[in-house]
N, CA, C and O atoms as a printed pandas DataFrame, in Angstrom:
     atom_number atom_name residue_name chain_id  residue_number  x_coord  y_coord  z_coord
0              1         N          MET        A               1    9.507  -98.009    3.215
1              2        CA          MET        A               1    9.579  -96.342    3.606
2              3         C          MET        A               1    8.650  -96.050    3.877
3              4         O          MET        A               1    7.753  -96.816    3.526
4              5         N          THR        A               2    8.368  -95.182    4.415
5              6        CA          THR        A               2    7.095  -94.346    5.295
6              7         C          THR        A               2    7.461  -93.436    3.914
7              8         O          THR        A               2    8.326  -93.465    3.038
8              9         N          SER        A               3    6.179  -92.541    4.276
9             10        CA          SER        A               3    5.863  -91.059    3.388
10            11         C          SER        A               3    7.111  -89.839    3.601
11            12         O          SER        A               3    7.681  -89.092    2.806
12            13         N          TRP        A               4    7.188  -89.995    4.696
13            14        CA          TRP        A               4    8.187  -89.174    5.263
14            15         C          TRP        A               4    9.659  -89.244    4.797
15            16         O          TRP        A               4   10.321  -88.232    4.567
16            17         N          GLN        A               5   10.159  -90.593    4.664
17            18        CA          GLN        A               5   11.647  -91.439    4.476
18            19         C          GLN        A               5   11.173  -90.618    2.866
19            20         O          GLN        A               5   11.889  -89.645    2.629
20            21         N          ILE        A               6   10.057  -90.913    1.764
21            22        CA          ILE        A               6   10.966  -90.915    1.243
22            23         C          ILE        A               6   10.962  -89.321    0.483
23            24         O          ILE        A               6   11.873  -89.028   -0.291
24            25         N          VAL        A               7    9.825  -88.329    0.800
25            26        CA          VAL        A               7    9.955  -87.430    0.926
26            27         C          VAL        A               7   11.676  -86.944    1.336
27            28         O          VAL        A               7   12.497  -86.599    0.486
28            29         N          ARG        A               8   11.959  -87.028    2.927
29            30        CA          ARG        A               8   13.586  -86.657    2.802
30            31         C          ARG        A               8   14.818  -87.149    1.758
31            32         O          ARG        A               8   15.828  -86.457    1.630
32            33         N          LEU        A               9   14.587  -88.712    0.853
33            34        CA          LEU        A               9   15.352  -88.904    0.146
34            35         C          LEU        A               9   15.156  -87.983   -1.351
35            36         O          LEU        A               9   16.105  -87.574   -2.019
36            37         N          VAL        A              10   14.054  -87.825   -1.603
37            38        CA          VAL        A              10   13.335  -86.903   -3.189
38            39         C          VAL        A              10   14.515  -85.610   -2.554
39            40         O          VAL        A              10   15.619  -85.255   -2.966
40            41         N          ALA        A              11   13.746  -85.204   -1.496
41            42        CA          ALA        A              11   14.594  -83.504   -1.933
42            43         C          ALA        A              11   15.882  -83.800   -1.618
43            44         O          ALA        A              11   16.649  -83.204   -2.374
44            45         N          GLY        A              12   16.605  -84.680   -0.568
45            46        CA          GLY        A              12   18.375  -84.779   -0.682
46            47         C          GLY        A              12   18.843  -84.777   -2.129
47            48         O          GLY        A              12   19.671  -84.180   -2.817
48            49         N          THR        A              13   17.942  -85.707   -2.263
49            50        CA          THR        A              13   18.626  -86.068   -4.464
50            51         C          THR        A              13   18.345  -84.409   -4.618
51            52         O          THR        A              13   18.995  -83.407   -4.322
52            53         N          PHE        A              14   17.275  -84.611   -5.125
53            54        CA          PHE        A              14   17.107  -82.776   -5.696
54            55         C          PHE        A              14   18.387  -81.519   -5.544
55            56         O          PHE        A              14   18.892  -80.803   -6.408
56            57         N          ILE        A              15   18.639  -81.618   -4.062
57            58        CA          ILE        A              15   19.114  -80.352   -3.683
58            59         C          ILE        A              15   20.509  -81.135   -4.445
59            60         O          ILE        A              15   21.087  -80.588   -5.384
60            61         N          LEU        A              16   20.866  -82.246   -3.991
61            62        CA          LEU        A              16   22.597  -82.571   -4.491
62            63         C          LEU        A              16   22.750  -82.338   -5.822
63            64         O          LEU        A              16   23.671  -81.652   -6.266
64            65         N          LEU        A              17   21.358  -83.205   -6.940
65            66        CA          LEU        A              17   21.155  -82.611   -8.580
66            67         C          LEU        A              17   21.470  -81.509   -8.400
67            68         O          LEU        A              17   22.641  -81.144   -8.505
68            69         N          SER        A              18   20.505  -80.731   -8.089
69            70        CA          SER        A              18   20.351  -78.815   -8.822
70            71         C          SER        A              18   22.172  -78.061   -8.036
71            72         O          SER        A              18   22.720  -77.021   -8.400
72            73         N          LEU        A              19   22.472  -78.659   -7.373
73            74        CA          LEU        A              19   23.881  -78.229   -6.904
74            75         C          LEU        A              19   24.591  -78.343   -7.684
75            76         O          LEU        A              19   24.963  -77.364   -8.331
76            77         N          ALA        A              20   25.146  -79.849   -7.972
77            78        CA          ALA        A              20   25.511  -80.566   -9.277
78            79         C          ALA        A              20   25.819  -79.658  -10.607
79            80         O          ALA        A              20   26.828  -79.289  -11.207
80            81         N          LEU        A              21   24.434  -79.500  -10.739
81            82        CA          LEU        A              21   23.828  -78.511  -11.970
82            83         C          LEU        A              21   24.331  -77.251  -12.070
83            84         O          LEU        A              21   25.025  -76.797  -12.980
84            85         N          GLY        A              22   23.875  -76.619  -10.914
85            86        CA          GLY        A              22   23.773  -74.781  -10.981
86            87         C          GLY        A              22   25.660  -74.116  -10.498
87            88         O          GLY        A              22   26.004  -72.934  -10.526
88            89         N          ILE        A              23   26.763  -75.605  -10.009
89            90        CA          ILE        A              23   28.406  -75.240   -9.909
90            91         C          ILE        A              23   28.873  -74.478  -10.882
91            92         O          ILE        A              23   28.648  -74.749  -12.061
92            93         N          PRO        A              24   29.315  -73.823  -10.645
93            94        CA          PRO        A              24   30.201  -74.142  -11.945
94            95         C          PRO        A              24   31.553  -74.823  -11.741
95            96         O          PRO        A              24   32.323  -74.442  -12.622
96            97         N          GLY        A              25   31.954  -75.432  -11.153
97            98        CA          GLY        A              25   32.952  -76.219  -10.700
98            99         C          GLY        A              25   32.607  -77.798  -10.964
99           100         O          GLY        A              25   33.279  -78.821  -10.834
100          101         N          SER        A              26   31.311  -77.557  -11.377
101          102        CA          SER        A              26   31.021  -79.536  -11.430
102          103         C          SER        A              26   31.076  -79.606  -12.372
103          104         O          SER        A              26   30.843  -78.619  -13.070
104          105         N          PRO        A              27   31.487  -81.068  -13.028
105          106        CA          PRO        A              27   31.595  -81.621  -14.666
106          107         C          PRO        A              27   30.248  -81.852  -14.909
107          108         O          PRO        A              27   30.140  -82.751  -15.742
108          109         N          ILE        A              28   29.015  -81.359  -14.482
109          110        CA          ILE        A              28   27.407  -81.363  -14.722
110          111         C          ILE        A              28   27.503  -80.236  -15.352
111          112         O          ILE        A              28   26.765  -80.277  -16.337
112          113         N          PHE        A              29   28.173  -79.034  -15.246
113          114        CA          PHE        A              29   27.633  -78.065  -14.890
114          115         C          PHE        A              29   26.680  -77.192  -16.177
115          116         O          PHE        A              29   27.230  -76.793  -17.203
116          117         N          VAL        A              30   25.104  -76.985  -15.886
117          118        CA          VAL        A              30   25.159  -76.464  -16.839
118          119         C          VAL        A              30   24.328  -75.062  -16.665
119          120         O          VAL        A              30   23.829  -74.506  -17.644
120          121         N          SER        A              31   24.240  -74.625  -15.553
121          122        CA          SER        A              31   23.820  -72.990  -15.516
122          123         C          SER        A              31   23.074  -72.657  -14.008
123          124         O          SER        A              31   22.225  -73.261  -13.353
124          125         N          GLN        A              32   23.873  -71.313  -13.789
125          126        CA          GLN        A              32   23.608  -71.586  -12.042
126          127         C          GLN        A              32   21.788  -70.671  -11.562
127          128         O          GLN        A              32   21.275  -70.000  -10.667
128          129         N          TRP        A              33   21.464  -71.296  -12.925
129          130        CA          TRP        A              33   19.737  -70.760  -12.220
130          131         C          TRP        A              33   19.645  -72.439  -11.811
131          132         O          TRP        A              33   18.650  -72.577  -12.523
132          133         N          TRP        A              34   19.833  -73.673  -11.317
133          134        CA          TRP        A              34   19.604  -74.493  -11.106
134          135         C          TRP        A              34   20.250  -74.340   -9.066
135          136         O          TRP        A              34   20.393  -75.075   -8.089
136          137         N          LEU        A              35   20.385  -73.272   -9.349
137          138        CA          LEU        A              35   20.662  -72.919   -7.285
138          139         C          LEU        A              35   19.053  -72.371   -7.163
139          140         O          LEU        A              35   18.631  -72.809   -6.093
140          141         N          ALA        A              36   18.274  -71.789   -7.669
141          142        CA          ALA        A              36   17.447  -71.853   -7.746
142          143         C          ALA        A              36   16.236  -72.761   -6.992
143          144         O          ALA        A              36   15.390  -72.657   -6.104
144          145         N          PHE        A              37   16.710  -73.634   -7.889
145          146        CA          PHE        A              37   15.876  -74.957   -7.633
146          147         C          PHE        A              37   16.675  -75.386   -5.981
147          148         O          PHE        A              37   15.862  -75.831   -5.171
148          149         N          THR        A              38   17.960  -75.294   -5.534
149          150        CA          THR        A              38   18.097  -75.699   -4.578
150          151         C          THR        A              38   17.443  -74.962   -3.290
151          152         O          THR        A              38   16.946  -75.551   -2.331
152          153         N          ALA        A              39   17.523  -73.801   -3.428
153          154        CA          ALA        A              39   16.799  -72.694   -2.445
154          155         C          ALA        A              39   15.211  -72.972   -2.813
155          156         O          ALA        A              39   14.500  -72.214   -2.154
156          157         N          PHE        A              40   14.428  -73.878   -3.714
157          158        CA          PHE        A              40   13.478  -73.876   -3.798
158          159         C          PHE        A              40   12.672  -74.862   -2.424
159          160         O          PHE        A              40   11.751  -74.666   -1.632
160          161         N          VAL        A              41   13.711  -76.058   -2.745
161          162        CA          VAL        A              41   13.585  -77.123   -1.952
162          163         C          VAL        A              41   13.624  -76.851   -0.610
163          164         O          VAL        A              41   12.852  -77.384    0.187
164          165         N          GLY        A              42   14.680  -75.859   -0.226
165          166        CA          GLY        A              42   14.883  -75.436    1.220
166          167         C          GLY        A              42   14.135  -75.219    1.636
167          168         O          GLY        A              42   13.747  -75.849    2.620
168          169         N          ALA        A              43   13.353  -73.981    1.028
169          170        CA          ALA        A              43   12.592  -73.122    1.711
170          171         C          ALA        A              43   10.907  -73.992    1.956
171          172         O          ALA        A              43   10.172  -73.769    2.918
172          173         N          ASN        A              44   10.553  -75.143    0.634
173          174        CA          ASN        A              44    9.784  -75.670    1.324
174          175         C          ASN        A              44   10.009  -76.887    2.594
175          176         O          ASN        A              44    9.031  -77.074    3.317
176          177         N          LEU        A              45   11.077  -77.576    2.824
177          178        CA          LEU        A              45   11.537  -78.171    3.803
178          179         C          LEU        A              45   11.409  -77.292    5.187
179          180         O          LEU        A              45   11.142  -77.559    6.358
180          181         N          LEU        A              46   11.749  -76.065    4.422
181          182        CA          LEU        A              46   11.595  -75.204    6.128
182          183         C          LEU        A              46   10.303  -74.899    6.098
183          184         O          LEU        A              46    9.946  -74.821    7.274
184          185         N          GLN        A              47    9.339  -74.669    5.333
185          186        CA          GLN        A              47    7.911  -74.495    5.100
186          187         C          GLN        A              47    7.406  -75.744    6.243
187          188         O          GLN        A              47    6.747  -75.545    7.264
188          189         N          SER        A              48    7.850  -76.878    5.810
189          190        CA          SER        A              48    7.000  -77.561    5.825
190          191         C          SER        A              48    7.765  -77.877    7.291
191          192         O          SER        A              48    7.091  -78.798    7.752
192          193         N          SER        A              49    8.665  -77.622    8.100
193          194        CA          SER        A              49    9.226  -77.682    9.812
194          195         C          SER        A              49    8.218  -77.432   10.861
195          196         O          SER        A              49    7.811  -77.881   11.933
196          197         N          LEU        A              50    7.925  -76.025    9.584
197          198        CA          LEU        A              50    7.479  -75.113   10.613
198          199         C          LEU        A              50    5.440  -74.921   10.575
199          200         O          LEU        A              50    4.788  -74.157   11.287
200          201         N          THR        A              51    4.916  -75.853    9.554
201          202        CA          THR        A              51    3.785  -76.100    9.814
202          203         C          THR        A              51    3.722  -77.217    9.792
203          204         O          THR        A              51    2.528  -77.489    9.669
204          205         N          ARG        A              52    4.490  -78.393    9.853
205          206        CA          ARG        A              52    4.033  -79.341    9.747
206          207         C          ARG        A              52    3.263  -79.752    8.594
207          208         O          ARG        A              52    2.793  -80.847    8.905
208          209         N          TRP        A              53    3.028  -79.564    7.866
209          210        CA          TRP        A              53    2.014  -79.601    6.496
210          211         C          TRP        A              53    3.650  -80.028    5.633
211          212         O          TRP        A              53    4.755  -79.580    5.938
212          213         N          CYS        A              54    3.268  -81.184    4.319
213          214        CA          CYS        A              54    3.578  -81.337    3.365
214          215         C          CYS        A              54    3.422  -81.495    2.484
215          216         O          CYS        A              54    3.823  -82.648    2.322
216          217         N          LEU        A              55    2.765  -80.842    0.819
217          218        CA          LEU        A              55    2.317  -81.606   -0.052
218          219         C          LEU        A              55    2.542  -82.663   -0.515
219          220         O          LEU        A              55    1.703  -83.485   -0.885
220          221         N          MET        A              56    4.143  -82.797   -0.560
221          222        CA          MET        A              56    4.500  -84.463   -1.483
222          223         C          MET        A              56    4.467  -85.458   -0.782
223          224         O          MET        A              56    4.450  -86.610   -1.217
224          225         N          GLU        A              57    4.449  -85.046    0.707
225          226        CA          GLU        A              57    4.276  -86.407    1.862
226          227         C          GLU        A              57    2.710  -86.753    1.151
227          228         O          GLU        A              57    2.307  -87.684    0.454
228          229         N          ASN        A              58    2.150  -85.678    1.628
229          230        CA          ASN        A              58    0.193  -86.133    1.216
230          231         C          ASN        A              58    0.036  -87.097   -0.051
231          232         O          ASN        A              58   -0.538  -88.182   -0.153
232          233         N          ILE        A              59    0.909  -86.145   -1.200
233          234        CA          ILE        A              59    1.018  -87.084   -2.449
234          235         C          ILE        A              59    1.239  -88.416   -2.213
235          236         O          ILE        A              59    0.451  -89.318   -2.495
236          237         N          MET        A              60    2.540  -88.564   -1.586
237          238        CA          MET        A              60    3.574  -90.103   -1.248
238          239         C          MET        A              60    2.165  -91.300   -0.523
239          240         O          MET        A              60    2.021  -92.410   -1.036
240          241         N          ARG        A              61    1.510  -90.970    0.340
241          242        CA          ARG        A              61   -0.178  -90.667    1.120
242          243         C          ARG        A              61   -0.617  -91.714    0.086
243          244         O          ARG        A              61   -0.221  -92.878    0.149
244          245         N          LYS        A              62   -1.558  -91.206   -0.996
245          246        CA          LYS        A              62   -2.254  -91.200   -1.793
246          247         C          LYS        A              62   -1.756  -92.220   -2.869
247          248         O          LYS        A              62   -2.517  -92.919   -3.538
248          249         N          LEU        A              63   -0.585  -92.226   -2.949
249          250        CA          LEU        A              63   -0.035  -93.107   -3.865
250          251         C          LEU        A              63    0.447  -94.225   -3.321
251          252         O          LEU        A              63    1.286  -94.849   -3.970
252          253         N          GLY        A              64    0.018  -94.728   -1.997
253          254        CA          GLY        A              64   -0.242  -95.654   -1.225
254          255         C          GLY        A              64    1.831  -96.138   -0.207
255          256         O          GLY        A              64    2.213  -97.276    0.065
256          257         N          ALA        A              65    2.655  -94.758    0.071
257          258        CA          ALA        A              65    3.137  -94.900    0.900
258          259         C          ALA        A              65    2.196  -95.261    2.592
259          260         O          ALA        A              65    1.044  -94.956    2.900
260          261         N          LYS        A              66    3.100  -95.891    3.274
261          262        CA          LYS        A              66    3.083  -95.486    4.590
262          263         C          LYS        A              66    3.280  -94.517    5.495
263          264         O          LYS        A              66    4.450  -94.187    5.686
264          265         N          SER        A              67    2.249  -93.859    6.233
265          266        CA          SER        A              67    2.392  -92.693    7.128
266          267         C          SER        A              67    3.451  -93.335    8.323
267          268         O          SER        A              67    3.427  -94.523    8.647
268          269         N          GLY        A              68    4.393  -92.306    8.920
269          270        CA          GLY        A              68    5.067  -92.617    9.288
270          271         C          GLY        A              68    4.633  -91.282   10.258
271          272         O          GLY        A              68    3.957  -90.258   10.153
272          273         N          CYS        A              69    5.485  -91.989   11.283
273          274        CA          CYS        A              69    5.660  -90.963   13.046
274          275         C          CYS        A              69    6.774  -89.792   12.967
275          276         O          CYS        A              69    6.997  -89.084   13.949
């Protein structure tokens, strides 16, 4: 996997998990404060699309993930 694929995989996983933990109807509901984490991940995705810079992608590259186009 390339670094950008890993970033999107992790972001998608974090969003789905935080929604499951933050929505009251979910069987694994913990607290509605988990929705703030969803917003944080979404804001970071928005920021990276506008600036073309993503800290997590840089970290993945330093850990050995291939750079992708």
